[in-house]
Jmol script that loads the backbone (N, CA, C; Angstrom):
load data "model"
ATOM      1  N   MET A   1      18.840  21.766  -6.588  1.00  0.00           N
ATOM      2  CA  MET A   1      17.565  22.260  -7.058  1.00  0.00           C
ATOM      3  C   MET A   1      17.058  21.549  -8.416  1.00  0.00           C
ATOM      4  N   ASP A   2      16.148  21.697  -9.218  1.00  0.00           N
ATOM      5  CA  ASP A   2      16.121  21.560 -10.446  1.00  0.00           C
ATOM      6  C   ASP A   2      14.686  21.811 -11.177  1.00  0.00           C
ATOM      7  N   LYS A   3      14.355  22.265 -12.205  1.00  0.00           N
ATOM      8  CA  LYS A   3      13.354  23.385 -12.730  1.00  0.00           C
ATOM      9  C   LYS A   3      13.600  23.072 -14.115  1.00  0.00           C
ATOM     10  N   LEU A   4      12.441  23.245 -14.386  1.00  0.00           N
ATOM     11  CA  LEU A   4      11.972  21.933 -15.899  1.00  0.00           C
ATOM     12  C   LEU A   4      10.786  22.248 -16.787  1.00  0.00           C
ATOM     13  N   LYS A   5      10.520  23.110 -17.860  1.00  0.00           N
ATOM     14  CA  LYS A   5       9.515  23.587 -17.801  1.00  0.00           C
ATOM     15  C   LYS A   5       8.613  21.697 -18.452  1.00  0.00           C
ATOM     16  N   ILE A   6       7.076  22.225 -18.305  1.00  0.00           N
ATOM     17  CA  ILE A   6       6.501  20.559 -19.078  1.00  0.00           C
ATOM     18  C   ILE A   6       7.078  20.145 -20.270  1.00  0.00           C
ATOM     19  N   GLU A   7       7.015  21.179 -21.159  1.00  0.00           N
ATOM     20  CA  GLU A   7       7.314  20.819 -22.795  1.00  0.00           C
ATOM     21  C   GLU A   7       8.804  20.002 -23.024  1.00  0.00           C
ATOM     22  N   GLU A   8      10.044  20.149 -22.030  1.00  0.00           N
ATOM     23  CA  GLU A   8      10.674  19.966 -21.693  1.00  0.00           C
ATOM     24  C   GLU A   8      11.213  18.020 -21.296  1.00  0.00           C
ATOM     25  N   GLY A   9       9.913  17.877 -20.643  1.00  0.00           N
ATOM     26  CA  GLY A   9       9.465  16.531 -20.237  1.00  0.00           C
ATOM     27  C   GLY A   9       9.777  15.271 -20.916  1.00  0.00           C
ATOM     28  N   ASN A  10      10.343  13.675 -21.097  1.00  0.00           N
ATOM     29  CA  ASN A  10      10.252  13.878 -22.450  1.00  0.00           C
ATOM     30  C   ASN A  10       8.825  13.272 -22.978  1.00  0.00           C
ATOM     31  N   CYS A  11       8.273  13.622 -24.075  1.00  0.00           N
ATOM     32  CA  CYS A  11       7.294  13.941 -24.649  1.00  0.00           C
ATOM     33  C   CYS A  11       7.144  12.185 -25.245  1.00  0.00           C
ATOM     34  N   ILE A  12       6.169  11.406 -24.829  1.00  0.00           N
ATOM     35  CA  ILE A  12       5.498  10.168 -25.059  1.00  0.00           C
ATOM     36  C   ILE A  12       3.949  10.487 -26.354  1.00  0.00           C
ATOM     37  N   ALA A  13       4.189  10.590 -27.003  1.00  0.00           N
ATOM     38  CA  ALA A  13       2.743  10.572 -27.740  1.00  0.00           C
ATOM     39  C   ALA A  13       2.097   9.309 -28.596  1.00  0.00           C
ATOM     40  N   ASP A  14       1.024   8.972 -28.294  1.00  0.00           N
ATOM     41  CA  ASP A  14      -0.021   8.227 -28.536  1.00  0.00           C
ATOM     42  C   ASP A  14      -0.827   8.831 -29.180  1.00  0.00           C
ATOM     43  N   GLN A  15      -0.298   8.652 -30.871  1.00  0.00           N
ATOM     44  CA  GLN A  15      -1.733   9.269 -31.669  1.00  0.00           C
ATOM     45  C   GLN A  15      -2.746   8.373 -32.066  1.00  0.00           C
ATOM     46  N   GLU A  16      -2.610   7.371 -32.094  1.00  0.00           N
ATOM     47  CA  GLU A  16      -3.765   6.195 -31.871  1.00  0.00           C
ATOM     48  C   GLU A  16      -5.148   6.721 -30.722  1.00  0.00           C
ATOM     49  N   ASN A  17      -4.606   6.692 -29.933  1.00  0.00           N
ATOM     50  CA  ASN A  17      -5.563   6.949 -28.483  1.00  0.00           C
ATOM     51  C   ASN A  17      -5.729   8.451 -28.294  1.00  0.00           C
ATOM     52  N   SER A  18      -4.751   9.738 -28.247  1.00  0.00           N
ATOM     53  CA  SER A  18      -5.424  11.108 -28.305  1.00  0.00           C
ATOM     54  C   SER A  18      -4.511  11.877 -27.554  1.00  0.00           C
ATOM     55  N   ALA A  19      -3.919  10.825 -26.856  1.00  0.00           N
ATOM     56  CA  ALA A  19      -2.766  10.684 -25.725  1.00  0.00           C
ATOM     57  C   ALA A  19      -1.688  11.086 -25.600  1.00  0.00           C
ATOM     58  N   VAL A  20      -1.051  12.829 -24.779  1.00  0.00           N
ATOM     59  CA  VAL A  20       0.817  12.917 -25.056  1.00  0.00           C
ATOM     60  C   VAL A  20       0.567  13.164 -23.469  1.00  0.00           C
ATOM     61  N   LEU A  21       1.593  12.573 -23.117  1.00  0.00           N
ATOM     62  CA  LEU A  21       2.165  12.199 -21.650  1.00  0.00           C
ATOM     63  C   LEU A  21       3.751  12.978 -21.792  1.00  0.00           C
ATOM     64  N   TYR A  22       4.098  13.863 -20.600  1.00  0.00           N
ATOM     65  CA  TYR A  22       5.392  14.622 -20.842  1.00  0.00           C
ATOM     66  C   TYR A  22       5.833  14.127 -19.672  1.00  0.00           C
ATOM     67  N   GLU A  23       7.118  13.247 -19.262  1.00  0.00           N
ATOM     68  CA  GLU A  23       7.349  12.601 -18.277  1.00  0.00           C
ATOM     69  C   GLU A  23       8.091  13.613 -17.403  1.00  0.00           C
ATOM     70  N   ILE A  24       8.573  14.166 -16.546  1.00  0.00           N
ATOM     71  CA  ILE A  24       9.186  14.961 -15.895  1.00  0.00           C
ATOM     72  C   ILE A  24      10.030  14.326 -15.086  1.00  0.00           C
ATOM     73  N   MET A  25       9.386  13.693 -14.100  1.00  0.00           N
ATOM     74  CA  MET A  25      10.875  13.330 -13.107  1.00  0.00           C
ATOM     75  C   MET A  25      10.651  12.141 -12.834  1.00  0.00           C
ATOM     76  N   GLY A  26      11.457  10.964 -12.581  1.00  0.00           N
ATOM     77  CA  GLY A  26      11.322   9.740 -12.334  1.00  0.00           C
ATOM     78  C   GLY A  26      12.773   8.791 -13.095  1.00  0.00           C
ATOM     79  N   LEU A  27      12.525   7.839 -13.258  1.00  0.00           N
ATOM     80  CA  LEU A  27      13.787   6.837 -13.038  1.00  0.00           C
ATOM     81  C   LEU A  27      14.769   7.322 -14.267  1.00  0.00           C
ATOM     82  N   THR A  28      13.763   7.691 -15.594  1.00  0.00           N
ATOM     83  CA  THR A  28      14.463   8.222 -17.365  1.00  0.00           C
ATOM     84  C   THR A  28      14.261   9.629 -16.810  1.00  0.00           C
ATOM     85  N   ALA A  29      13.231   9.905 -16.651  1.00  0.00           N
ATOM     86  CA  ALA A  29      13.051  11.180 -16.878  1.00  0.00           C
ATOM     87  C   ALA A  29      14.120  12.473 -16.812  1.00  0.00           C
ATOM     88  N   PRO A  30      13.919  13.816 -17.401  1.00  0.00           N
ATOM     89  CA  PRO A  30      14.633  14.284 -17.594  1.00  0.00           C
ATOM     90  C   PRO A  30      15.180  15.156 -15.888  1.00  0.00           C
ATOM     91  N   ILE A  31      14.829  15.066 -15.029  1.00  0.00           N
ATOM     92  CA  ILE A  31      14.824  15.183 -13.371  1.00  0.00           C
ATOM     93  C   ILE A  31      14.662  13.744 -12.614  1.00  0.00           C
ATOM     94  N   HIS A  32      15.879  13.080 -12.297  1.00  0.00           N
ATOM     95  CA  HIS A  32      15.858  12.219 -12.131  1.00  0.00           C
ATOM     96  C   HIS A  32      15.927  12.009 -10.478  1.00  0.00           C
ATOM     97  N   SER A  33      14.791  11.314 -10.475  1.00  0.00           N
ATOM     98  CA  SER A  33      14.299  10.647  -9.149  1.00  0.00           C
ATOM     99  C   SER A  33      13.965   8.737  -8.592  1.00  0.00           C
ATOM    100  N   GLU A  34      14.419   8.299  -7.660  1.00  0.00           N
ATOM    101  CA  GLU A  34      14.413   7.258  -7.644  1.00  0.00           C
ATOM    102  C   GLU A  34      13.684   7.120  -6.066  1.00  0.00           C
ATOM    103  N   LYS A  35      12.831   7.896  -5.791  1.00  0.00           N
ATOM    104  CA  LYS A  35      11.546   7.936  -5.043  1.00  0.00           C
ATOM    105  C   LYS A  35      10.131   7.828  -5.293  1.00  0.00           C
ATOM    106  N   CYS A  36       9.974   8.550  -6.805  1.00  0.00           N
ATOM    107  CA  CYS A  36       8.616   8.528  -7.450  1.00  0.00           C
ATOM    108  C   CYS A  36       9.040   9.118  -9.260  1.00  0.00           C
ATOM    109  N   SER A  37       7.600   9.179  -9.690  1.00  0.00           N
ATOM    110  CA  SER A  37       7.275   9.688 -10.712  1.00  0.00           C
ATOM    111  C   SER A  37       6.731  10.667 -11.157  1.00  0.00           C
ATOM    112  N   LEU A  38       6.723  11.561 -12.192  1.00  0.00           N
ATOM    113  CA  LEU A  38       5.652  13.190 -12.171  1.00  0.00           C
ATOM    114  C   LEU A  38       5.426  12.420 -14.087  1.00  0.00           C
ATOM    115  N   ALA A  39       4.535  13.097 -14.065  1.00  0.00           N
ATOM    116  CA  ALA A  39       3.839  13.162 -15.401  1.00  0.00           C
ATOM    117  C   ALA A  39       3.051  14.470 -15.637  1.00  0.00           C
ATOM    118  N   VAL A  40       2.658  15.107 -16.836  1.00  0.00           N
ATOM    119  CA  VAL A  40       1.055  15.560 -16.948  1.00  0.00           C
ATOM    120  C   VAL A  40       0.879  14.997 -18.215  1.00  0.00           C
ATOM    121  N   THR A  41      -0.355  14.683 -18.127  1.00  0.00           N
ATOM    122  CA  THR A  41      -0.962  13.718 -19.615  1.00  0.00           C
ATOM    123  C   THR A  41      -1.999  14.582 -19.991  1.00  0.00           C
ATOM    124  N   ARG A  42      -2.194  14.850 -21.129  1.00  0.00           N
ATOM    125  CA  ARG A  42      -3.524  15.251 -21.479  1.00  0.00           C
ATOM    126  C   ARG A  42      -4.145  14.200 -22.530  1.00  0.00           C
ATOM    127  N   LEU A  43      -4.932  13.988 -22.601  1.00  0.00           N
ATOM    128  CA  LEU A  43      -6.196  13.578 -23.299  1.00  0.00           C
ATOM    129  C   LEU A  43      -7.092  14.155 -24.101  1.00  0.00           C
ATOM    130  N   GLU A  44      -7.558  14.158 -25.700  1.00  0.00           N
ATOM    131  CA  GLU A  44      -8.463  14.919 -25.808  1.00  0.00           C
ATOM    132  C   GLU A  44      -9.676  14.203 -27.263  1.00  0.00           C
ATOM    133  N   GLY A  45     -10.797  14.449 -27.029  1.00  0.00           N
ATOM    134  CA  GLY A  45     -11.557  13.352 -27.980  1.00  0.00           C
ATOM    135  C   GLY A  45     -11.629  12.360 -28.648  1.00  0.00           C
ATOM    136  N   LYS A  46     -11.953  11.663 -27.393  1.00  0.00           N
ATOM    137  CA  LYS A  46     -12.104  10.222 -27.564  1.00  0.00           C
ATOM    138  C   LYS A  46     -10.721   9.102 -27.083  1.00  0.00           C
ATOM    139  N   GLY A  47      -9.898  10.125 -26.067  1.00  0.00           N
ATOM    140  CA  GLY A  47      -8.594   9.847 -25.663  1.00  0.00           C
ATOM    141  C   GLY A  47      -9.011   8.464 -24.634  1.00  0.00           C
ATOM    142  N   LEU A  48      -8.025   7.724 -24.974  1.00  0.00           N
ATOM    143  CA  LEU A  48      -7.667   6.748 -24.398  1.00  0.00           C
ATOM    144  C   LEU A  48      -6.871   6.084 -23.327  1.00  0.00           C
ATOM    145  N   ILE A  49      -6.592   6.257 -21.904  1.00  0.00           N
ATOM    146  CA  ILE A  49      -5.966   5.421 -21.530  1.00  0.00           C
ATOM    147  C   ILE A  49      -6.076   3.864 -21.361  1.00  0.00           C
ATOM    148  N   LYS A  50      -5.612   2.592 -21.727  1.00  0.00           N
ATOM    149  CA  LYS A  50      -5.910   1.561 -22.000  1.00  0.00           C
ATOM    150  C   LYS A  50      -5.781   1.154 -20.162  1.00  0.00           C
ATOM    151  N   GLN A  51      -6.829  -0.195 -19.832  1.00  0.00           N
ATOM    152  CA  GLN A  51      -6.994  -0.945 -18.959  1.00  0.00           C
ATOM    153  C   GLN A  51      -5.776  -1.618 -18.706  1.00  0.00           C
ATOM    154  N   HIS A  52      -5.340  -1.118 -16.951  1.00  0.00           N
ATOM    155  CA  HIS A  52      -4.020  -1.675 -16.606  1.00  0.00           C
ATOM    156  C   HIS A  52      -3.850  -1.552 -15.111  1.00  0.00           C
ATOM    157  N   TYR A  53      -2.811  -1.923 -14.714  1.00  0.00           N
ATOM    158  CA  TYR A  53      -3.146  -2.148 -13.189  1.00  0.00           C
ATOM    159  C   TYR A  53      -1.532  -1.767 -13.057  1.00  0.00           C
ATOM    160  N   HIS A  54      -1.190  -1.343 -11.830  1.00  0.00           N
ATOM    161  CA  HIS A  54       0.387  -1.410 -10.923  1.00  0.00           C
ATOM    162  C   HIS A  54       0.571  -2.665 -10.251  1.00  0.00           C
ATOM    163  N   LEU A  55       1.386  -3.607 -10.134  1.00  0.00           N
ATOM    164  CA  LEU A  55       1.610  -4.557  -8.946  1.00  0.00           C
ATOM    165  C   LEU A  55       2.538  -4.021  -7.915  1.00  0.00           C
ATOM    166  N   ILE A  56       3.561  -2.972  -7.540  1.00  0.00           N
ATOM    167  CA  ILE A  56       3.439  -2.154  -6.356  1.00  0.00           C
ATOM    168  C   ILE A  56       3.407  -0.653  -6.384  1.00  0.00           C
ATOM    169  N   SER A  57       3.006  -0.645  -7.307  1.00  0.00           N
ATOM    170  CA  SER A  57       2.905   1.522  -7.307  1.00  0.00           C
ATOM    171  C   SER A  57       1.860   1.806  -7.111  1.00  0.00           C
ATOM    172  N   GLU A  58       1.523   3.112  -6.121  1.00  0.00           N
ATOM    173  CA  GLU A  58       0.670   3.575  -6.620  1.00  0.00           C
ATOM    174  C   GLU A  58       0.787   5.382  -7.297  1.00  0.00           C
ATOM    175  N   GLU A  59      -0.195   5.208  -7.630  1.00  0.00           N
ATOM    176  CA  GLU A  59      -0.401   6.594  -8.744  1.00  0.00           C
ATOM    177  C   GLU A  59      -1.840   7.055  -8.289  1.00  0.00           C
ATOM    178  N   ILE A  60      -1.578   8.552  -8.035  1.00  0.00           N
ATOM    179  CA  ILE A  60      -2.086   9.856  -7.987  1.00  0.00           C
ATOM    180  C   ILE A  60      -2.040  10.277  -8.470  1.00  0.00           C
ATOM    181  N   TYR A  61      -3.591  11.036  -9.537  1.00  0.00           N
ATOM    182  CA  TYR A  61      -4.188  11.317 -10.260  1.00  0.00           C
ATOM    183  C   TYR A  61      -4.881  12.817  -9.594  1.00  0.00           C
ATOM    184  N   VAL A  62      -3.625  14.315 -10.424  1.00  0.00           N
ATOM    185  CA  VAL A  62      -4.238  15.577  -9.756  1.00  0.00           C
ATOM    186  C   VAL A  62      -4.735  16.013 -11.252  1.00  0.00           C
ATOM    187  N   ILE A  63      -5.964  16.196 -11.358  1.00  0.00           N
ATOM    188  CA  ILE A  63      -7.156  16.663 -12.956  1.00  0.00           C
ATOM    189  C   ILE A  63      -6.586  18.473 -12.997  1.00  0.00           C
ATOM    190  N   THR A  64      -6.393  18.680 -13.333  1.00  0.00           N
ATOM    191  CA  THR A  64      -5.807  19.764 -13.362  1.00  0.00           C
ATOM    192  C   THR A  64      -6.960  21.052 -14.716  1.00  0.00           C
ATOM    193  N   GLN A  65      -7.539  19.714 -15.399  1.00  0.00           N
ATOM    194  CA  GLN A  65      -8.234  20.825 -16.891  1.00  0.00           C
ATOM    195  C   GLN A  65      -9.181  19.643 -16.997  1.00  0.00           C
ATOM    196  N   GLY A  66     -10.310  20.022 -17.614  1.00  0.00           N
ATOM    197  CA  GLY A  66     -10.834  19.088 -17.672  1.00  0.00           C
ATOM    198  C   GLY A  66     -11.728  18.543 -17.103  1.00  0.00           C
ATOM    199  N   SER A  67     -12.462  17.489 -18.040  1.00  0.00           N
ATOM    200  CA  SER A  67     -13.348  16.308 -17.331  1.00  0.00           C
ATOM    201  C   SER A  67     -13.090  14.244 -18.210  1.00  0.00           C
ATOM    202  N   ALA A  68     -13.405  13.490 -18.122  1.00  0.00           N
ATOM    203  CA  ALA A  68     -13.457  11.940 -18.262  1.00  0.00           C
ATOM    204  C   ALA A  68     -13.695  11.172 -17.460  1.00  0.00           C
ATOM    205  N   THR A  69     -14.117  10.222 -18.332  1.00  0.00           N
ATOM    206  CA  THR A  69     -14.614   8.794 -17.204  1.00  0.00           C
ATOM    207  C   THR A  69     -13.679   8.196 -16.616  1.00  0.00           C
ATOM    208  N   MET A  70     -13.812   7.087 -15.495  1.00  0.00           N
ATOM    209  CA  MET A  70     -12.403   7.208 -14.923  1.00  0.00           C
ATOM    210  C   MET A  70     -13.171   5.401 -14.487  1.00  0.00           C
ATOM    211  N   LYS A  71     -12.318   4.418 -14.886  1.00  0.00           N
ATOM    212  CA  LYS A  71     -12.979   3.056 -14.185  1.00  0.00           C
ATOM    213  C   LYS A  71     -11.643   2.150 -13.379  1.00  0.00           C
ATOM    214  N   VAL A  72     -12.311   2.050 -12.070  1.00  0.00           N
ATOM    215  CA  VAL A  72     -11.156   1.711 -11.331  1.00  0.00           C
ATOM    216  C   VAL A  72     -11.686   0.048 -10.639  1.00  0.00           C
ATOM    217  N   ASN A  73     -11.637  -0.717 -11.070  1.00  0.00           N
ATOM    218  CA  ASN A  73     -12.147  -2.275 -10.674  1.00  0.00           C
ATOM    219  C   ASN A  73     -13.417  -1.791 -11.217  1.00  0.00           C
ATOM    220  N   GLU A  74     -13.989  -2.002 -12.432  1.00  0.00           N
ATOM    221  CA  GLU A  74     -15.693  -1.867 -12.454  1.00  0.00           C
ATOM    222  C   GLU A  74     -15.947  -0.672 -12.178  1.00  0.00           C
ATOM    223  N   LYS A  75     -16.251   0.098 -11.342  1.00  0.00           N
ATOM    224  CA  LYS A  75     -16.961   0.808 -10.678  1.00  0.00           C
ATOM    225  C   LYS A  75     -16.333   2.429 -11.925  1.00  0.00           C
ATOM    226  N   GLU A  76     -17.206   2.824 -12.117  1.00  0.00           N
ATOM    227  CA  GLU A  76     -17.147   3.883 -13.180  1.00  0.00           C
ATOM    228  C   GLU A  76     -17.733   5.409 -12.513  1.00  0.00           C
ATOM    229  N   PHE A  77     -16.890   6.099 -12.977  1.00  0.00           N
ATOM    230  CA  PHE A  77     -17.378   7.766 -12.548  1.00  0.00           C
ATOM    231  C   PHE A  77     -16.762   8.886 -13.058  1.00  0.00           C
ATOM    232  N   VAL A  78     -17.110   9.907 -13.193  1.00  0.00           N
ATOM    233  CA  VAL A  78     -16.259  10.888 -13.455  1.00  0.00           C
ATOM    234  C   VAL A  78     -15.256  11.822 -12.572  1.00  0.00           C
ATOM    235  N   VAL A  79     -14.567  12.007 -13.438  1.00  0.00           N
ATOM    236  CA  VAL A  79     -13.066  12.563 -12.480  1.00  0.00           C
ATOM    237  C   VAL A  79     -13.368  14.133 -13.119  1.00  0.00           C
ATOM    238  N   CYS A  80     -13.035  15.026 -12.399  1.00  0.00           N
ATOM    239  CA  CYS A  80     -13.081  16.846 -13.217  1.00  0.00           C
ATOM    240  C   CYS A  80     -11.905  16.981 -12.769  1.00  0.00           C
ATOM    241  N   LYS A  81     -11.636  18.495 -12.623  1.00  0.00           N
ATOM    242  CA  LYS A  81     -11.054  19.242 -12.384  1.00  0.00           C
ATOM    243  C   LYS A  81     -11.055  19.950 -11.294  1.00  0.00           C
ATOM    244  N   GLY A  82      -9.846  19.435 -10.496  1.00  0.00           N
ATOM    245  CA  GLY A  82      -9.722  20.484  -8.400  1.00  0.00           C
ATOM    246  C   GLY A  82      -9.927  18.566  -8.073  1.00  0.00           C
ATOM    247  N   GLU A  83     -10.386  17.762  -8.430  1.00  0.00           N
ATOM    248  CA  GLU A  83      -9.755  16.586  -8.050  1.00  0.00           C
ATOM    249  C   GLU A  83      -9.156  15.974  -8.169  1.00  0.00           C
ATOM    250  N   THR A  84      -8.374  14.656  -7.020  1.00  0.00           N
ATOM    251  CA  THR A  84      -7.505  13.965  -6.695  1.00  0.00           C
ATOM    252  C   THR A  84      -7.911  12.316  -6.656  1.00  0.00           C
ATOM    253  N   ILE A  85      -7.160  11.476  -7.399  1.00  0.00           N
ATOM    254  CA  ILE A  85      -7.248  10.072  -6.997  1.00  0.00           C
ATOM    255  C   ILE A  85      -6.450   9.623  -6.873  1.00  0.00           C
ATOM    256  N   VAL A  86      -6.692   8.548  -6.158  1.00  0.00           N
ATOM    257  CA  VAL A  86      -5.366   7.614  -5.740  1.00  0.00           C
ATOM    258  C   VAL A  86      -5.953   6.507  -6.270  1.00  0.00           C
ATOM    259  N   ILE A  87      -4.859   5.557  -6.641  1.00  0.00           N
ATOM    260  CA  ILE A  87      -4.878   4.114  -7.289  1.00  0.00           C
ATOM    261  C   ILE A  87      -4.055   3.130  -6.633  1.00  0.00           C
ATOM    262  N   TYR A  88      -4.495   2.606  -6.081  1.00  0.00           N
ATOM    263  CA  TYR A  88      -3.274   1.195  -5.077  1.00  0.00           C
ATOM    264  C   TYR A  88      -3.147   0.508  -5.970  1.00  0.00           C
ATOM    265  N   PRO A  89      -1.911  -0.304  -5.195  1.00  0.00           N
ATOM    266  CA  PRO A  89      -1.818  -0.952  -6.698  1.00  0.00           C
ATOM    267  C   PRO A  89      -2.897  -1.879  -6.556  1.00  0.00           C
ATOM    268  N   LYS A  90      -2.173  -2.928  -7.621  1.00  0.00           N
ATOM    269  CA  LYS A  90      -3.114  -3.918  -8.110  1.00  0.00           C
ATOM    270  C   LYS A  90      -4.701  -3.339  -8.939  1.00  0.00           C
ATOM    271  N   GLU A  91      -5.127  -2.430  -8.525  1.00  0.00           N
ATOM    272  CA  GLU A  91      -6.839  -1.945  -8.709  1.00  0.00           C
ATOM    273  C   GLU A  91      -6.581  -1.450 -10.117  1.00  0.00           C
ATOM    274  N   ILE A  92      -7.190  -2.477 -10.963  1.00  0.00           N
ATOM    275  CA  ILE A  92      -7.657  -2.122 -12.520  1.00  0.00           C
ATOM    276  C   ILE A  92      -7.782  -0.724 -12.825  1.00  0.00           C
ATOM    277  N   HIS A  93      -7.570  -0.078 -13.987  1.00  0.00           N
ATOM    278  CA  HIS A  93      -7.700   1.266 -14.474  1.00  0.00           C
ATOM    279  C   HIS A  93      -7.973   2.001 -15.458  1.00  0.00           C
ATOM    280  N   GLU A  94      -8.260   2.581 -15.968  1.00  0.00           N
ATOM    281  CA  GLU A  94      -8.637   3.091 -17.436  1.00  0.00           C
ATOM    282  C   GLU A  94      -9.294   4.486 -17.089  1.00  0.00           C
ATOM    283  N   LEU A  95      -8.963   5.361 -18.014  1.00  0.00           N
ATOM    284  CA  LEU A  95      -9.737   6.836 -18.520  1.00  0.00           C
ATOM    285  C   LEU A  95      -9.830   6.392 -19.957  1.00  0.00           C
ATOM    286  N   TYR A  96     -10.977   7.738 -20.164  1.00  0.00           N
ATOM    287  CA  TYR A  96     -11.056   8.048 -21.408  1.00  0.00           C
ATOM    288  C   TYR A  96     -12.079   8.979 -21.554  1.00  0.00           C
ATOM    289  N   THR A  97     -11.751  10.086 -22.138  1.00  0.00           N
ATOM    290  CA  THR A  97     -12.578  10.683 -22.484  1.00  0.00           C
ATOM    291  C   THR A  97     -13.825  11.174 -23.857  1.00  0.00           C
ATOM    292  N   ALA A  98     -14.870  11.560 -23.928  1.00  0.00           N
ATOM    293  CA  ALA A  98     -15.706  11.672 -24.805  1.00  0.00           C
ATOM    294  C   ALA A  98     -15.233  12.075 -25.863  1.00  0.00           C
ATOM    295  N   GLU A  99     -15.855  12.419 -27.411  1.00  0.00           N
ATOM    296  CA  GLU A  99     -15.515  13.361 -28.314  1.00  0.00           C
ATOM    297  C   GLU A  99     -15.265  14.611 -27.819  1.00  0.00           C
ATOM    298  N   ASN A 100     -16.043  15.390 -27.866  1.00  0.00           N
ATOM    299  CA  ASN A 100     -15.972  16.219 -27.137  1.00  0.00           C
ATOM    300  C   ASN A 100     -15.270  16.938 -25.747  1.00  0.00           C
ATOM    301  N   GLU A 101     -14.725  16.057 -25.237  1.00  0.00           N
ATOM    302  CA  GLU A 101     -14.407  16.091 -23.689  1.00  0.00           C
ATOM    303  C   GLU A 101     -12.904  16.136 -24.245  1.00  0.00           C
ATOM    304  N   THR A 102     -11.978  16.655 -22.845  1.00  0.00           N
ATOM    305  CA  THR A 102     -10.619  16.984 -22.975  1.00  0.00           C
ATOM    306  C   THR A 102     -10.183  16.837 -21.292  1.00  0.00           C
ATOM    307  N   ILE A 103      -8.996  16.236 -20.919  1.00  0.00           N
ATOM    308  CA  ILE A 103      -8.828  16.389 -19.759  1.00  0.00           C
ATOM    309  C   ILE A 103      -7.435  16.480 -19.652  1.00  0.00           C
ATOM    310  N   GLU A 104      -6.461  17.419 -18.353  1.00  0.00           N
ATOM    311  CA  GLU A 104      -5.263  17.169 -18.260  1.00  0.00           C
ATOM    312  C   GLU A 104      -5.225  17.264 -16.801  1.00  0.00           C
ATOM    313  N   PHE A 105      -3.817  16.085 -16.785  1.00  0.00           N
ATOM    314  CA  PHE A 105      -3.454  15.727 -15.034  1.00  0.00           C
ATOM    315  C   PHE A 105      -2.114  15.695 -14.913  1.00  0.00           C
ATOM    316  N   TYR A 106      -1.781  15.810 -13.369  1.00  0.00           N
ATOM    317  CA  TYR A 106      -0.701  15.230 -13.211  1.00  0.00           C
ATOM    318  C   TYR A 106      -0.658  13.884 -12.198  1.00  0.00           C
ATOM    319  N   ALA A 107      -0.096  12.778 -13.115  1.00  0.00           N
ATOM    320  CA  ALA A 107       0.278  11.897 -12.596  1.00  0.00           C
ATOM    321  C   ALA A 107       1.138  11.320 -11.870  1.00  0.00           C
ATOM    322  N   ILE A 108       1.233  10.937 -10.599  1.00  0.00           N
ATOM    323  CA  ILE A 108       2.286  10.604  -9.476  1.00  0.00           C
ATOM    324  C   ILE A 108       2.600   9.210  -9.303  1.00  0.00           C
ATOM    325  N   THR A 109       3.332   8.879  -8.994  1.00  0.00           N
ATOM    326  CA  THR A 109       3.527   7.411  -9.262  1.00  0.00           C
ATOM    327  C   THR A 109       5.007   7.080  -7.752  1.00  0.00           C
ATOM    328  N   LEU A 110       4.148   6.333  -7.322  1.00  0.00           N
ATOM    329  CA  LEU A 110       5.124   5.690  -5.949  1.00  0.00           C
ATOM    330  C   LEU A 110       5.240   4.419  -5.147  1.00  0.00           C
ATOM    331  N   PRO A 111       6.603   3.434  -5.647  1.00  0.00           N
ATOM    332  CA  PRO A 111       7.666   4.268  -6.232  1.00  0.00           C
ATOM    333  C   PRO A 111       7.788   4.607  -7.556  1.00  0.00           C
ATOM    334  N   PRO A 112       8.530   5.619  -8.395  1.00  0.00           N
ATOM    335  CA  PRO A 112       8.562   5.203  -9.465  1.00  0.00           C
ATOM    336  C   PRO A 112       7.958   4.279 -10.790  1.00  0.00           C
ATOM    337  N   PHE A 113       7.952   4.991 -11.917  1.00  0.00           N
ATOM    338  CA  PHE A 113       7.198   3.959 -12.965  1.00  0.00           C
ATOM    339  C   PHE A 113       8.301   3.294 -13.781  1.00  0.00           C
ATOM    340  N   THR A 114       7.921   1.932 -13.923  1.00  0.00           N
ATOM    341  CA  THR A 114       8.594   1.357 -14.239  1.00  0.00           C
ATOM    342  C   THR A 114       7.898   0.664 -15.783  1.00  0.00           C
ATOM    343  N   ALA A 115       8.228  -0.006 -16.488  1.00  0.00           N
ATOM    344  CA  ALA A 115       7.522  -0.553 -17.589  1.00  0.00           C
ATOM    345  C   ALA A 115       7.057  -1.855 -17.116  1.00  0.00           C
ATOM    346  N   GLU A 116       7.500  -2.209 -16.506  1.00  0.00           N
ATOM    347  CA  GLU A 116       7.468  -4.049 -15.517  1.00  0.00           C
ATOM    348  C   GLU A 116       6.260  -3.771 -14.945  1.00  0.00           C
ATOM    349  N   ASP A 117       6.800  -2.924 -13.775  1.00  0.00           N
ATOM    350  CA  ASP A 117       5.135  -2.906 -12.470  1.00  0.00           C
ATOM    351  C   ASP A 117       3.885  -2.440 -13.880  1.00  0.00           C
ATOM    352  N   PHE A 118       3.911  -1.804 -14.708  1.00  0.00           N
ATOM    353  CA  PHE A 118       2.720  -1.768 -15.745  1.00  0.00           C
ATOM    354  C   PHE A 118       1.722  -2.801 -16.413  1.00  0.00           C
ATOM    355  N   ILE A 119       1.423  -3.433 -15.760  1.00  0.00           N
ATOM    356  CA  ILE A 119       0.586  -4.551 -16.361  1.00  0.00           C
ATOM    357  C   ILE A 119      -0.427  -4.219 -16.980  1.00  0.00           C
ATOM    358  N   ASN A 120      -1.138  -4.420 -18.363  1.00  0.00           N
ATOM    359  CA  ASN A 120      -2.417  -4.824 -19.099  1.00  0.00           C
ATOM    360  C   ASN A 120      -2.658  -5.603 -19.693  1.00  0.00           C
TER     361      ASN A 120
END
end "model"
wireframe off; spacefill off
backbone 0.3
color backbone group
């Protein structure tokens, strides 16, 4: 068994895009897993996860707070607290918040996240 506070994960901050990500579980995370990755992401006021896709990974976003606009394969929609989004391999996606919006979500990646699978 492993136990970890979110803040004890690998903190990756992107000041340019107002994004903060805590990598909790995965290949290089404090809780090692070769089956999946788990990260908690927070975007505030004009935050952005830039357009990208994954060759082999599926991503599951579980929205725990707030709302944002998501674009998947050119379709744009609002996501908010209580929703779950599944993004399949090769689906081009991005997520952004307006000036007064904040969103927080769990991102589960199967198989685990690797930089080689992140294509922008």
